[in-house]
mmCIF file as gemmi writes it, N, C-alpha and C atoms, coordinates in Angstrom:
data_model
loop_
_atom_site.group_PDB
_atom_site.id
_atom_site.type_symbol
_atom_site.label_atom_id
_atom_site.label_alt_id
_atom_site.label_comp_id
_atom_site.label_asym_id
_atom_site.label_entity_id
_atom_site.label_seq_id
_atom_site.pdbx_PDB_ins_code
_atom_site.Cartn_x
_atom_site.Cartn_y
_atom_site.Cartn_z
_atom_site.occupancy
_atom_site.B_iso_or_equiv
_atom_site.pdbx_formal_charge
_atom_site.auth_seq_id
_atom_site.auth_asym_id
_atom_site.pdbx_PDB_model_num
ATOM 1 N N . MET Axp A 1 ? 157.18 -38.712 -71.263 1 0 ? 1 A 1
ATOM 2 C CA . MET Axp A 1 ? 157.271 -37.367 -70.758 1 0 ? 1 A 1
ATOM 3 C C . MET Axp A 1 ? 158.261 -37.284 -69.602 1 0 ? 1 A 1
ATOM 4 N N . GLU Axp A 2 ? 158.238 -38.294 -68.776 1 0 ? 2 A 1
ATOM 5 C CA . GLU Axp A 2 ? 159.133 -38.313 -67.618 1 0 ? 2 A 1
ATOM 6 C C . GLU Axp A 2 ? 160.594 -38.294 -68.059 1 0 ? 2 A 1
ATOM 7 N N . THR Axp A 3 ? 160.911 -39.04 -69.108 1 0 ? 3 A 1
ATOM 8 C CA . THR Axp A 3 ? 162.287 -39.098 -69.604 1 0 ? 3 A 1
ATOM 9 C C . THR Axp A 3 ? 162.725 -37.741 -70.147 1 0 ? 3 A 1
ATOM 10 N N . LEU Axp A 4 ? 161.853 -37.094 -70.912 1 0 ? 4 A 1
ATOM 11 C CA . LEU Axp A 4 ? 162.158 -35.773 -71.45 1 0 ? 4 A 1
ATOM 12 C C . LEU Axp A 4 ? 162.353 -34.769 -70.325 1 0 ? 4 A 1
ATOM 13 N N . TRP Axp A 5 ? 161.477 -34.797 -69.326 1 0 ? 5 A 1
ATOM 14 C CA . TRP Axp A 5 ? 161.58 -33.862 -68.211 1 0 ? 5 A 1
ATOM 15 C C . TRP Axp A 5 ? 162.884 -34.073 -67.443 1 0 ? 5 A 1
ATOM 16 N N . ASN Axp A 6 ? 163.234 -35.316 -67.169 1 0 ? 6 A 1
ATOM 17 C CA . ASN Axp A 6 ? 164.477 -35.596 -66.445 1 0 ? 6 A 1
ATOM 18 C C . ASN Axp A 6 ? 165.703 -35.166 -67.244 1 0 ? 6 A 1
ATOM 19 N N . PHE Axp A 7 ? 165.673 -35.373 -68.547 1 0 ? 7 A 1
ATOM 20 C CA . PHE Axp A 7 ? 166.777 -34.956 -69.399 1 0 ? 7 A 1
ATOM 21 C C . PHE Axp A 7 ? 166.95 -33.44 -69.368 1 0 ? 7 A 1
ATOM 22 N N . LEU Axp A 8 ? 165.854 -32.701 -69.472 1 0 ? 8 A 1
ATOM 23 C CA . LEU Axp A 8 ? 165.933 -31.244 -69.474 1 0 ? 8 A 1
ATOM 24 C C . LEU Axp A 8 ? 166.332 -30.698 -68.104 1 0 ? 8 A 1
ATOM 25 N N . CYS Axp A 9 ? 165.915 -31.352 -67.048 1 0 ? 9 A 1
ATOM 26 C CA . CYS Axp A 9 ? 166.297 -30.896 -65.705 1 0 ? 9 A 1
ATOM 27 C C . CYS Axp A 9 ? 167.792 -31.059 -65.463 1 0 ? 9 A 1
ATOM 28 N N . ARG Axp A 10 ? 168.396 -32.081 -66.024 1 0 ? 10 A 1
ATOM 29 C CA . ARG Axp A 10 ? 169.84 -32.274 -65.874 1 0 ? 10 A 1
ATOM 30 C C . ARG Axp A 10 ? 170.619 -31.198 -66.616 1 0 ? 10 A 1
ATOM 31 N N . LYS Axp A 11 ? 170.088 -30.723 -67.74 1 0 ? 11 A 1
ATOM 32 C CA . LYS Axp A 11 ? 170.807 -29.764 -68.57 1 0 ? 11 A 1
ATOM 33 C C . LYS Axp A 11 ? 170.627 -28.32 -68.105 1 0 ? 11 A 1
ATOM 34 N N . ARG Axp A 12 ? 169.556 -28.019 -67.417 1 0 ? 12 A 1
ATOM 35 C CA . ARG Axp A 12 ? 169.234 -26.637 -67.048 1 0 ? 12 A 1
ATOM 36 C C . ARG Axp A 12 ? 169.247 -26.466 -65.536 1 0 ? 12 A 1
ATOM 37 N N . GLU Axp A 13 ? 169.615 -25.281 -65.112 1 0 ? 13 A 1
ATOM 38 C CA . GLU Axp A 13 ? 169.622 -24.97 -63.691 1 0 ? 13 A 1
ATOM 39 C C . GLU Axp A 13 ? 168.312 -24.3 -63.262 1 0 ? 13 A 1
ATOM 40 N N . GLN Axp A 14 ? 167.787 -23.427 -64.093 1 0 ? 14 A 1
ATOM 41 C CA . GLN Axp A 14 ? 166.607 -22.647 -63.713 1 0 ? 14 A 1
ATOM 42 C C . GLN Axp A 14 ? 165.341 -23.407 -64.091 1 0 ? 14 A 1
ATOM 43 N N . ASN Axp A 15 ? 164.417 -23.474 -63.176 1 0 ? 15 A 1
ATOM 44 C CA . ASN Axp A 15 ? 163.187 -24.237 -63.371 1 0 ? 15 A 1
ATOM 45 C C . ASN Axp A 15 ? 162.272 -23.599 -64.411 1 0 ? 15 A 1
ATOM 46 N N . TYR Axp A 16 ? 162.203 -22.263 -64.457 1 0 ? 16 A 1
ATOM 47 C CA . TYR Axp A 16 ? 161.329 -21.585 -65.402 1 0 ? 16 A 1
ATOM 48 C C . TYR Axp A 16 ? 161.744 -21.882 -66.838 1 0 ? 16 A 1
ATOM 49 N N . GLN Axp A 17 ? 163.037 -21.792 -67.122 1 0 ? 17 A 1
ATOM 50 C CA . GLN Axp A 17 ? 163.512 -22.079 -68.473 1 0 ? 17 A 1
ATOM 51 C C . GLN Axp A 17 ? 163.312 -23.544 -68.831 1 0 ? 17 A 1
ATOM 52 N N . THR Axp A 18 ? 163.454 -24.424 -67.867 1 0 ? 18 A 1
ATOM 53 C CA . THR Axp A 18 ? 163.226 -25.842 -68.106 1 0 ? 18 A 1
ATOM 54 C C . THR Axp A 18 ? 161.775 -26.087 -68.481 1 0 ? 18 A 1
ATOM 55 N N . CYS Axp A 19 ? 160.857 -25.424 -67.8 1 0 ? 19 A 1
ATOM 56 C CA . CYS Axp A 19 ? 159.435 -25.583 -68.108 1 0 ? 19 A 1
ATOM 57 C C . CYS Axp A 19 ? 159.119 -25.094 -69.521 1 0 ? 19 A 1
ATOM 58 N N . LEU Axp A 20 ? 159.651 -23.941 -69.887 1 0 ? 20 A 1
ATOM 59 C CA . LEU Axp A 20 ? 159.401 -23.417 -71.232 1 0 ? 20 A 1
ATOM 60 C C . LEU Axp A 20 ? 159.97 -24.33 -72.306 1 0 ? 20 A 1
ATOM 61 N N . LEU Axp A 21 ? 161.172 -24.809 -72.086 1 0 ? 21 A 1
ATOM 62 C CA . LEU Axp A 21 ? 161.792 -25.704 -73.051 1 0 ? 21 A 1
ATOM 63 C C . LEU Axp A 21 ? 161.033 -27.025 -73.141 1 0 ? 21 A 1
ATOM 64 N N . PHE Axp A 22 ? 160.56 -27.523 -72.007 1 0 ? 22 A 1
ATOM 65 C CA . PHE Axp A 22 ? 159.782 -28.754 -71.984 1 0 ? 22 A 1
ATOM 66 C C . PHE Axp A 22 ? 158.492 -28.596 -72.794 1 0 ? 22 A 1
ATOM 67 N N . LEU Axp A 23 ? 157.785 -27.481 -72.622 1 0 ? 23 A 1
ATOM 68 C CA . LEU Axp A 23 ? 156.564 -27.246 -73.39 1 0 ? 23 A 1
ATOM 69 C C . LEU Axp A 23 ? 156.85 -27.171 -74.884 1 0 ? 23 A 1
ATOM 70 N N . LEU Axp A 24 ? 157.91 -26.478 -75.247 1 0 ? 24 A 1
ATOM 71 C CA . LEU Axp A 24 ? 158.27 -26.346 -76.663 1 0 ? 24 A 1
ATOM 72 C C . LEU Axp A 24 ? 158.639 -27.692 -77.275 1 0 ? 24 A 1
ATOM 73 N N . VAL Axp A 25 ? 159.497 -28.432 -76.616 1 0 ? 25 A 1
ATOM 74 C CA . VAL Axp A 25 ? 159.961 -29.705 -77.168 1 0 ? 25 A 1
ATOM 75 C C . VAL Axp A 25 ? 158.821 -30.714 -77.238 1 0 ? 25 A 1
ATOM 76 N N . HIS Axp A 26 ? 158.002 -30.774 -76.208 1 0 ? 26 A 1
ATOM 77 C CA . HIS Axp A 26 ? 156.897 -31.733 -76.211 1 0 ? 26 A 1
ATOM 78 C C . HIS Axp A 26 ? 155.876 -31.396 -77.295 1 0 ? 26 A 1
ATOM 79 N N . THR Axp A 27 ? 155.63 -30.12 -77.528 1 0 ? 27 A 1
ATOM 80 C CA . THR Axp A 27 ? 154.72 -29.722 -78.608 1 0 ? 27 A 1
ATOM 81 C C . THR Axp A 27 ? 155.311 -30.086 -79.962 1 0 ? 27 A 1
ATOM 82 N N . LEU Axp A 28 ? 156.597 -29.843 -80.143 1 0 ? 28 A 1
ATOM 83 C CA . LEU Axp A 28 ? 157.241 -30.188 -81.413 1 0 ? 28 A 1
ATOM 84 C C . LEU Axp A 28 ? 157.278 -31.691 -81.66 1 0 ? 28 A 1
ATOM 85 N N . ILE Axp A 29 ? 157.39 -32.468 -80.591 1 0 ? 29 A 1
ATOM 86 C CA . ILE Axp A 29 ? 157.368 -33.925 -80.738 1 0 ? 29 A 1
ATOM 87 C C . ILE Axp A 29 ? 156.046 -34.381 -81.335 1 0 ? 29 A 1
ATOM 88 N N . TRP Axp A 30 ? 154.968 -33.686 -81.012 1 0 ? 30 A 1
ATOM 89 C CA . TRP Axp A 30 ? 153.668 -34.053 -81.56 1 0 ? 30 A 1
ATOM 90 C C . TRP Axp A 30 ? 153.405 -33.424 -82.921 1 0 ? 30 A 1
ATOM 91 N N . VAL Axp A 31 ? 153.911 -32.216 -83.155 1 0 ? 31 A 1
ATOM 92 C CA . VAL Axp A 31 ? 153.594 -31.507 -84.402 1 0 ? 31 A 1
ATOM 93 C C . VAL Axp A 31 ? 154.404 -32.016 -85.584 1 0 ? 31 A 1
ATOM 94 N N . LEU Axp A 32 ? 155.696 -32.179 -85.412 1 0 ? 32 A 1
ATOM 95 C CA . LEU Axp A 32 ? 156.555 -32.479 -86.559 1 0 ? 32 A 1
ATOM 96 C C . LEU Axp A 32 ? 156.276 -33.813 -87.241 1 0 ? 32 A 1
ATOM 97 N N . PRO Axp A 33 ? 156.177 -34.93 -86.527 1 0 ? 33 A 1
ATOM 98 C CA . PRO Axp A 33 ? 155.91 -36.185 -87.247 1 0 ? 33 A 1
ATOM 99 C C . PRO Axp A 33 ? 154.521 -36.22 -87.89 1 0 ? 33 A 1
ATOM 100 N N . ILE Axp A 34 ? 153.526 -35.694 -87.196 1 0 ? 34 A 1
ATOM 101 C CA . ILE Axp A 34 ? 152.174 -35.685 -87.757 1 0 ? 34 A 1
ATOM 102 C C . ILE Axp A 34 ? 152.109 -34.742 -88.949 1 0 ? 34 A 1
ATOM 103 N N . GLY Axp A 35 ? 152.781 -33.6 -88.848 1 0 ? 35 A 1
ATOM 104 C CA . GLY Axp A 35 ? 152.811 -32.657 -89.97 1 0 ? 35 A 1
ATOM 105 C C . GLY Axp A 35 ? 153.531 -33.231 -91.175 1 0 ? 35 A 1
ATOM 106 N N . ALA Axp A 36 ? 154.626 -33.933 -90.944 1 0 ? 36 A 1
ATOM 107 C CA . ALA Axp A 36 ? 155.367 -34.54 -92.054 1 0 ? 36 A 1
ATOM 108 C C . ALA Axp A 36 ? 154.533 -35.624 -92.724 1 0 ? 36 A 1
ATOM 109 N N . ALA Axp A 37 ? 153.839 -36.43 -91.93 1 0 ? 37 A 1
ATOM 110 C CA . ALA Axp A 37 ? 152.991 -37.476 -92.509 1 0 ? 37 A 1
ATOM 111 C C . ALA Axp A 37 ? 151.849 -36.873 -93.31 1 0 ? 37 A 1
ATOM 112 N N . ALA Axp A 38 ? 151.216 -35.843 -92.773 1 0 ? 38 A 1
ATOM 113 C CA . ALA Axp A 38 ? 150.115 -35.187 -93.493 1 0 ? 38 A 1
ATOM 114 C C . ALA Axp A 38 ? 150.618 -34.551 -94.789 1 0 ? 38 A 1
ATOM 115 N N . PHE Axp A 39 ? 151.795 -33.939 -94.73 1 0 ? 39 A 1
ATOM 116 C CA . PHE Axp A 39 ? 152.376 -33.332 -95.923 1 0 ? 39 A 1
ATOM 117 C C . PHE Axp A 39 ? 152.642 -34.377 -97.005 1 0 ? 39 A 1
ATOM 118 N N . LEU Axp A 40 ? 153.204 -35.5 -96.607 1 0 ? 40 A 1
ATOM 119 C CA . LEU Axp A 40 ? 153.496 -36.548 -97.585 1 0 ? 40 A 1
ATOM 120 C C . LEU Axp A 40 ? 152.228 -37.154 -98.182 1 0 ? 40 A 1
ATOM 121 N N . VAL Axp A 41 ? 151.196 -37.32 -97.372 1 0 ? 41 A 1
ATOM 122 C CA . VAL Axp A 41 ? 149.926 -37.854 -97.884 1 0 ? 41 A 1
ATOM 123 C C . VAL Axp A 41 ? 149.311 -36.873 -98.874 1 0 ? 41 A 1
ATOM 124 N N . CYS Axp A 42 ? 149.329 -35.587 -98.535 1 0 ? 42 A 1
ATOM 125 C CA . CYS Axp A 42 ? 148.763 -34.586 -99.445 1 0 ? 42 A 1
ATOM 126 C C . CYS Axp A 42 ? 149.535 -34.512 -100.757 1 0 ? 42 A 1
ATOM 127 N N . ILE Axp A 43 ? 150.849 -34.584 -100.675 1 0 ? 43 A 1
ATOM 128 C CA . ILE Axp A 43 ? 151.66 -34.568 -101.895 1 0 ? 43 A 1
ATOM 129 C C . ILE Axp A 43 ? 151.384 -35.809 -102.727 1 0 ? 43 A 1
ATOM 130 N N . ARG Axp A 44 ? 151.265 -36.949 -102.062 1 0 ? 44 A 1
ATOM 131 C CA . ARG Axp A 44 ? 150.99 -38.212 -102.761 1 0 ? 44 A 1
ATOM 132 C C . ARG Axp A 44 ? 149.632 -38.172 -103.467 1 0 ? 44 A 1
ATOM 133 N N . LEU Axp A 45 ? 148.669 -37.458 -102.86 1 0 ? 45 A 1
ATOM 134 C CA . LEU Axp A 45 ? 147.348 -37.326 -103.475 1 0 ? 45 A 1
ATOM 135 C C . LEU Axp A 45 ? 147.299 -36.239 -104.551 1 0 ? 45 A 1
ATOM 136 N N . SER Axp A 46 ? 148.406 -35.576 -104.78 1 0 ? 46 A 1
ATOM 137 C CA . SER Axp A 46 ? 148.532 -34.517 -105.796 1 0 ? 46 A 1
ATOM 138 C C . SER Axp A 46 ? 147.54 -33.381 -105.583 1 0 ? 46 A 1
ATOM 139 N N . LEU Axp A 47 ? 147.431 -32.951 -104.346 1 0 ? 47 A 1
ATOM 140 C CA . LEU Axp A 47 ? 146.57 -31.816 -104.027 1 0 ? 47 A 1
ATOM 141 C C . LEU Axp A 47 ? 147.287 -30.517 -104.359 1 0 ? 47 A 1
ATOM 142 N N . PRO Axp A 48 ? 146.539 -29.455 -104.637 1 0 ? 48 A 1
ATOM 143 C CA . PRO Axp A 48 ? 147.184 -28.152 -104.854 1 0 ? 48 A 1
ATOM 144 C C . PRO Axp A 48 ? 147.925 -27.7 -103.592 1 0 ? 48 A 1
ATOM 145 N N . MET Axp A 49 ? 148.961 -26.898 -103.775 1 0 ? 49 A 1
ATOM 146 C CA . MET Axp A 49 ? 149.8 -26.514 -102.647 1 0 ? 49 A 1
ATOM 147 C C . MET Axp A 49 ? 149.029 -25.742 -101.582 1 0 ? 49 A 1
ATOM 148 N N . SER Axp A 50 ? 148.039 -24.97 -101.964 1 0 ? 50 A 1
ATOM 149 C CA . SER Axp A 50 ? 147.248 -24.244 -100.965 1 0 ? 50 A 1
ATOM 150 C C . SER Axp A 50 ? 146.481 -25.219 -100.069 1 0 ? 50 A 1
ATOM 151 N N . ASP Axp A 51 ? 145.97 -26.3 -100.642 1 0 ? 51 A 1
ATOM 152 C CA . ASP Axp A 51 ? 145.293 -27.313 -99.838 1 0 ? 51 A 1
ATOM 153 C C . ASP Axp A 51 ? 146.285 -28.101 -98.982 1 0 ? 51 A 1
ATOM 154 N N . VAL Axp A 52 ? 147.468 -28.346 -99.521 1 0 ? 52 A 1
ATOM 155 C CA . VAL Axp A 52 ? 148.492 -29.066 -98.758 1 0 ? 52 A 1
ATOM 156 C C . VAL Axp A 52 ? 148.846 -28.278 -97.498 1 0 ? 52 A 1
ATOM 157 N N . ILE Axp A 53 ? 149.056 -26.989 -97.634 1 0 ? 53 A 1
ATOM 158 C CA . ILE Axp A 53 ? 149.41 -26.148 -96.485 1 0 ? 53 A 1
ATOM 159 C C . ILE Axp A 53 ? 148.26 -26.105 -95.487 1 0 ? 53 A 1
ATOM 160 N N . ARG Axp A 54 ? 147.053 -25.951 -95.976 1 0 ? 54 A 1
ATOM 161 C CA . ARG Axp A 54 ? 145.897 -25.876 -95.078 1 0 ? 54 A 1
ATOM 162 C C . ARG Axp A 54 ? 145.691 -27.185 -94.332 1 0 ? 54 A 1
ATOM 163 N N . TYR Axp A 55 ? 145.703 -28.302 -95.033 1 0 ? 55 A 1
ATOM 164 C CA . TYR Axp A 55 ? 145.466 -29.595 -94.382 1 0 ? 55 A 1
ATOM 165 C C . TYR Axp A 55 ? 146.606 -29.974 -93.437 1 0 ? 55 A 1
ATOM 166 N N . THR Axp A 56 ? 147.829 -29.67 -93.841 1 0 ? 56 A 1
ATOM 167 C CA . THR Axp A 56 ? 148.961 -29.974 -92.974 1 0 ? 56 A 1
ATOM 168 C C . THR Axp A 56 ? 148.887 -29.161 -91.689 1 0 ? 56 A 1
ATOM 169 N N . GLY Axp A 57 ? 148.532 -27.902 -91.803 1 0 ? 57 A 1
ATOM 170 C CA . GLY Axp A 57 ? 148.383 -27.063 -90.614 1 0 ? 57 A 1
ATOM 171 C C . GLY Axp A 57 ? 147.283 -27.539 -89.695 1 0 ? 57 A 1
ATOM 172 N N . LEU Axp A 58 ? 146.162 -27.936 -90.276 1 0 ? 58 A 1
ATOM 173 C CA . LEU Axp A 58 ? 145.052 -28.413 -89.451 1 0 ? 58 A 1
ATOM 174 C C . LEU Axp A 58 ? 145.364 -29.752 -88.796 1 0 ? 58 A 1
ATOM 175 N N . VAL Axp A 59 ? 145.888 -30.676 -89.587 1 0 ? 59 A 1
ATOM 176 C CA . VAL Axp A 59 ? 146.141 -32.021 -89.068 1 0 ? 59 A 1
ATOM 177 C C . VAL Axp A 59 ? 147.271 -32.007 -88.037 1 0 ? 59 A 1
ATOM 178 N N . ALA Axp A 60 ? 148.266 -31.168 -88.218 1 0 ? 60 A 1
ATOM 179 C CA . ALA Axp A 60 ? 149.38 -31.126 -87.269 1 0 ? 60 A 1
ATOM 180 C C . ALA Axp A 60 ? 149.122 -30.164 -86.116 1 0 ? 60 A 1
ATOM 181 N N . GLY Axp A 61 ? 148.374 -29.112 -86.364 1 0 ? 61 A 1
ATOM 182 C CA . GLY Axp A 61 ? 148.167 -28.091 -85.345 1 0 ? 61 A 1
ATOM 183 C C . GLY Axp A 61 ? 147.3 -28.521 -84.185 1 0 ? 61 A 1
ATOM 184 N N . TYR Axp A 62 ? 146.196 -29.174 -84.472 1 0 ? 62 A 1
ATOM 185 C CA . TYR Axp A 62 ? 145.298 -29.569 -83.393 1 0 ? 62 A 1
ATOM 186 C C . TYR Axp A 62 ? 145.906 -30.609 -82.456 1 0 ? 62 A 1
ATOM 187 N N . PRO Axp A 63 ? 146.472 -31.705 -82.953 1 0 ? 63 A 1
ATOM 188 C CA . PRO Axp A 63 ? 147.119 -32.626 -81.999 1 0 ? 63 A 1
ATOM 189 C C . PRO Axp A 63 ? 148.31 -31.99 -81.295 1 0 ? 63 A 1
ATOM 190 N N . GLY Axp A 64 ? 149.029 -31.141 -81.998 1 0 ? 64 A 1
ATOM 191 C CA . GLY Axp A 64 ? 150.175 -30.483 -81.38 1 0 ? 64 A 1
ATOM 192 C C . GLY Axp A 64 ? 149.767 -29.595 -80.225 1 0 ? 64 A 1
ATOM 193 N N . MET Axp A 65 ? 148.695 -28.842 -80.397 1 0 ? 65 A 1
ATOM 194 C CA . MET Axp A 65 ? 148.259 -27.961 -79.323 1 0 ? 65 A 1
ATOM 195 C C . MET Axp A 65 ? 147.523 -28.721 -78.223 1 0 ? 65 A 1
ATOM 196 N N . VAL Axp A 66 ? 146.612 -29.593 -78.6 1 0 ? 66 A 1
ATOM 197 C CA . VAL Axp A 66 ? 145.795 -30.273 -77.586 1 0 ? 66 A 1
ATOM 198 C C . VAL Axp A 66 ? 146.614 -31.31 -76.837 1 0 ? 66 A 1
ATOM 199 N N . VAL Axp A 67 ? 147.207 -32.236 -77.555 1 0 ? 67 A 1
ATOM 200 C CA . VAL Axp A 67 ? 147.935 -33.324 -76.888 1 0 ? 67 A 1
ATOM 201 C C . VAL Axp A 67 ? 149.324 -32.85 -76.462 1 0 ? 67 A 1
ATOM 202 N N . GLY Axp A 68 ? 150.034 -32.172 -77.346 1 0 ? 68 A 1
ATOM 203 C CA . GLY Axp A 68 ? 151.398 -31.779 -77.04 1 0 ? 68 A 1
ATOM 204 C C . GLY Axp A 68 ? 151.494 -30.695 -75.991 1 0 ? 68 A 1
ATOM 205 N N . PHE Axp A 69 ? 150.91 -29.538 -76.263 1 0 ? 69 A 1
ATOM 206 C CA . PHE Axp A 69 ? 151.061 -28.403 -75.356 1 0 ? 69 A 1
ATOM 207 C C . PHE Axp A 69 ? 150.262 -28.581 -74.074 1 0 ? 69 A 1
ATOM 208 N N . PHE Axp A 70 ? 148.964 -28.87 -74.207 1 0 ? 70 A 1
ATOM 209 C CA . PHE Axp A 70 ? 148.139 -28.976 -73.007 1 0 ? 70 A 1
ATOM 210 C C . PHE Axp A 70 ? 148.474 -30.227 -72.193 1 0 ? 70 A 1
ATOM 211 N N . GLY Axp A 71 ? 148.886 -31.296 -72.862 1 0 ? 71 A 1
ATOM 212 C CA . GLY Axp A 71 ? 149.329 -32.482 -72.133 1 0 ? 71 A 1
ATOM 213 C C . GLY Axp A 71 ? 150.576 -32.198 -71.321 1 0 ? 71 A 1
ATOM 214 N N . ALA Axp A 72 ? 151.527 -31.482 -71.918 1 0 ? 72 A 1
ATOM 215 C CA . ALA Axp A 72 ? 152.741 -31.117 -71.187 1 0 ? 72 A 1
ATOM 216 C C . ALA Axp A 72 ? 152.424 -30.14 -70.064 1 0 ? 72 A 1
ATOM 217 N N . LEU Axp A 73 ? 151.5 -29.228 -70.306 1 0 ? 73 A 1
ATOM 218 C CA . LEU Axp A 73 ? 151.104 -28.279 -69.274 1 0 ? 73 A 1
ATOM 219 C C . LEU Axp A 73 ? 150.466 -28.99 -68.08 1 0 ? 73 A 1
ATOM 220 N N . LEU Axp A 74 ? 149.587 -29.926 -68.35 1 0 ? 74 A 1
ATOM 221 C CA . LEU Axp A 74 ? 148.967 -30.7 -67.262 1 0 ? 74 A 1
ATOM 222 C C . LEU Axp A 74 ? 150.022 -31.522 -66.524 1 0 ? 74 A 1
ATOM 223 N N . TYR Axp A 75 ? 150.986 -32.056 -67.246 1 0 ? 75 A 1
ATOM 224 C CA . TYR Axp A 75 ? 152.065 -32.817 -66.601 1 0 ? 75 A 1
ATOM 225 C C . TYR Axp A 75 ? 152.853 -31.913 -65.655 1 0 ? 75 A 1
ATOM 226 N N . LEU Axp A 76 ? 153.174 -30.698 -66.109 1 0 ? 76 A 1
ATOM 227 C CA . LEU Axp A 76 ? 153.922 -29.78 -65.267 1 0 ? 76 A 1
ATOM 228 C C . LEU Axp A 76 ? 153.127 -29.355 -64.039 1 0 ? 76 A 1
ATOM 229 N N . LEU Axp A 77 ? 151.853 -29.077 -64.236 1 0 ? 77 A 1
ATOM 230 C CA . LEU Axp A 77 ? 151.013 -28.663 -63.098 1 0 ? 77 A 1
ATOM 231 C C . LEU Axp A 77 ? 150.861 -29.791 -62.076 1 0 ? 77 A 1
ATOM 232 N N . ARG Axp A 78 ? 150.788 -31.011 -62.545 1 0 ? 78 A 1
ATOM 233 C CA . ARG Axp A 78 ? 150.629 -32.133 -61.643 1 0 ? 78 A 1
ATOM 234 C C . ARG Axp A 78 ? 151.903 -32.4 -60.846 1 0 ? 78 A 1
ATOM 235 N N . ASN Axp A 79 ? 153.061 -32.164 -61.445 1 0 ? 79 A 1
ATOM 236 C CA . ASN Axp A 79 ? 154.319 -32.497 -60.791 1 0 ? 79 A 1
ATOM 237 C C . ASN Axp A 79 ? 154.945 -31.348 -60.015 1 0 ? 79 A 1
ATOM 238 N N . GLN Axp A 80 ? 154.357 -30.165 -60.045 1 0 ? 80 A 1
ATOM 239 C CA . GLN Axp A 80 ? 154.973 -29.044 -59.312 1 0 ? 80 A 1
ATOM 240 C C . GLN Axp A 80 ? 154.122 -28.589 -58.176 1 0 ? 80 A 1
């Protein structure tokens, strides 16, 4: 997280935009790989597409919001 924050601070001048971008990027870091893995597992299991979408959303959404978004939010609150 520290590396991502330092990288974004170098690129941006305004702190508010840096915080928003940090939250977005950190959430995507957690959602995209987990969502891709869940999607591939569901496809490999030959599940119907409606189940694939539902399971991928659930498996990727919860870690993305809890660990990604709230973790980044706690990091920002602790460092500001």
